[in-house]
N, C-alpha and C positions, 0 to 999 in steps of 0.2 A: 599464667595463674595469678590470682589476686594477691596483692601484697598488703601487709598490715599497715594501717594508718597510724603513724607514730608521731608523737610530739617530743619524745625523748627516747633514749636507748631502752631496749628491753632485752633481758638476758634469760634465754631458755636454758635450764640446766638440769642435769640428772646426777644422782649420787649412787655409788655402790658403797655399802657399809658393812660393819661387823654384825649388825642385827637391826632390829626395828624399835628398840627402846630409845626414845628421843633423849632421855636424860643421861643414859650411860653408854650408848653405842657410838662408834666413831666412823668417820669417812675413810674409805680405802681408795676410792677413785672418784673424780668428778670431771664432768665435761660441761663446758659452757659455750653456748652459741649466742653471741651478742650481735643484735641487729640495731643499726643506727637509723635515725629518721631519713637519712639520704639513701638507705637501702644497702649500705655496705655491711658485710658480715665478718665477724672474727670468731674463730672457734679455738678453744683451749681444752686440752685433755691432760689430766695429771693424776698419777697414782701417789698415794700418801701413806706414810707409815703411821698406823693408828695408835701405836705405842701399847696396844693390848693385843692378845692373840685373836685371830679371826676364827670363829667357830667353824667346824667342818661343814655344818649344814648351810652356812652362808657362802663358804667357798664353793660348794657344789652348785650354787645358783649362779654366782657371777664369775666363777673361774679364777678368782684371785686368792692365792694362798700366802701364808706368812713369808715364805722364801721369796715371793715375788715383790714384796714391798720392804724388805729389811733394809735396803740401802736407799730408799726413797726419803724425801724430806718429811718432817712432821707437819701437821696443819699449822702449828705456831710458826714454823719456818717460812710459810708462804702467806700467812694471814694478812700481813700488811699490803703486799702487792696485789693479793686477791681482792681485798676491800677497795683498793684504788681502781682496779679493773671494773668493779661493779658499782663504782660511784655514780650516783644519779640514775641508776638503772631501775626500771620496773623489773619484776621477777615473774618467770613463767616456767611451767613444767607439767609433768603428768603425775597427778597425786601430790603435787608440790605443796599445796596449802597444808595438808595434813602431815606430810613426812619430810620432804626435802628442805623446805624453808626452815621449819623448826630445828632440824638437825644442823643445818648450816649456821644458824644463829647461835646455837649452843656451842659449836666449835669456835666461833669468833669470840664468844664470851670467855671460854676457857683460855683462849690466847690473849685475853685482856684487850681485845679490840671491840670497841662499842660500835658495832655495825648497826646503824640506825635504820629501822624499817618504817618508821612513821613517815607518811607522805609518799611511800612507794605503793605502786599498784601491783596486785598479785593476780595473775591469770592462770587458773588451773584447767588445763586442757581436758583432764579426766572428768572434771565436773560438768564441762560443756557436754562431753560425750555421754556421761551417765544420765544427765538430765534429759538429753535429747534422744539417746539411743540405748543406754544402759548396757555397756559391754566392757572388754579388756583392751589393752594397747595392741596386742597381736590382732584381735578381731577388728579394732578400730582402724588399724593400718590397712587391713584387707578390705574393710567396708568402705572407707573413704578414698583410699589410694589404689585399690585393686592390686596390691602387691604383698608379698611375704617379707617379714623382717629377716635379713641375713645377719647372723651373729647376735641374735636377741640376747639380752641381759649383759651386753657390753655397753658401757655408758655412752659411747659415741653413737653406736647403732641405734640405741633406744632414743636418744635425744634428737637425732636427725629424723627418725620416724615420727617422733612427737611433733616436731616443727612442721613436717609435711601434713600430718593430720590436722594441725591447727589451721594451716592455710586452706585445706580442703573444707574444713568446717565453716570458715568465713564465707566460702563460695556457696556451699550447699545450703546453709541456713539463712542466707541473705533474704530477708523478707518473710521468713517462715514464722508462723505464729506459735507461741508456747503458752500453755495454761498451767499455772502453778497449783499447789495443793489447796489453795484458798479460792481457786476458780478465777484468779486474775489473769487476763490474757495480755500478752505483749509480744513484741518481736525483739528478743534480747540479744541475739547473736548478730552484732553489727561490727563494722570495722572501726572500733574505737576501744582503746585499752581500758579507759575508765569504766565504760559500760560492761565490758567483759569482766573486769574486776568485780563489779557489783553483782553480776550474774553468777560467777563461779565461787564467790565467797558465800556459800550457803549458810554456814553457821557464823554468826557475828561474834567472833572470838575477840576477847580483850587481850588474851595472851595467845601464843601460837599453838599450844597443846590442847586448847579447848577446856582447860580446867576452870577458866573464868570467861563468861560470855556477857554480851550486852543484852538486856531484856528489851521489851518493846518500847520502853521509855528511855532507852539509851543508858541505863544504869548497869554498872558491873555487878554481876551476881555469880555465885558459885555454881558450877555445873557438875558437881560430884559430891559424894559423901553425905553426911548428916545435915549439911547446910545447903543442899542443892536448892537452887531457886531463890536463896536469900541474898540480899544486897551485901557485898563485901564490907562496906563501911558499917552496916548494922551489926554484922557478926563481930567485927573488930571492936566495936563499942561494947557489945554484950558479953563477948568472950575474948578479952585481949590476948590470952595465951594462944589462941588459934593462929595468930600471925607468927609467933615464935615457933609453934609446932610445924608450920609449913616451911618456914625458912630453914629449919634444921632437918626437914624431911627429904625424902627422895623425889623431889619435884624438879622439873627443868629450871635451869638458871634464869631463863627469860620469864617464866612464871613468877619466880621470886622477885625479879626486877619490877614486874608490873605490880605485885603486891606492895613492894616498898614505895613505889610511886603513889599508890592509893593512900598508903599510910602517911606519907609526907603531905599529900594534898589535904588529908583530914587535919593534920597538925596546923597547916597554914590557914585553915578556915576557922580555927577556934577563936 
């Protein structure tokens, strides 16, 4: 089977969580499959005490209940060693751009670890799949690998299936032409992490939650609310209180970090 062409390590990872709110939910289990350029693999699976109750509806999906994690370490307790394990790694997963990466970064920020994402490449296997075939992980695994997932919704089973799907995608779409919504044709699925980063990052987010995006001119604009489509700097100039409102609001910590960086950039340009 084809192997990924790597210039630095890439970490495929999957999270099980208390829910789907990036700003307020917590990790209860994570599994990381780290692949190095020489082809060596390391896999780590860890359950985590989220310090908040796990809703029953979430437990019924992933099978992890409060009693299962009461004696496990908190994320803060493993944050430093986890950040070291992921040092210099690109990140990949299934629906990872929209969910897993934002949740992970939020946990690092709560633990007061500045987990830098600038310069890392993100490969979202789901985005390759949805753009090329448009289905689910279970269907993707059967479609690409001809197998059923055993123990679906356990972090390790899901991430091992995700990695197998990724390798099969590299092989299946080698040389296959793709036409985007604007009618532009290309062969985007190639064995190159930067190219896959560009292809799977459909929305050009300035933050991870998609509250702020880059427009066609590369300018940060709001992607929600009454100022949708307006440049962030323009809004901050015209309505200075909006910055304070967002900083005090129920927005992800990383979104607030990006806003602060824009604010500081504005101050330095005066």
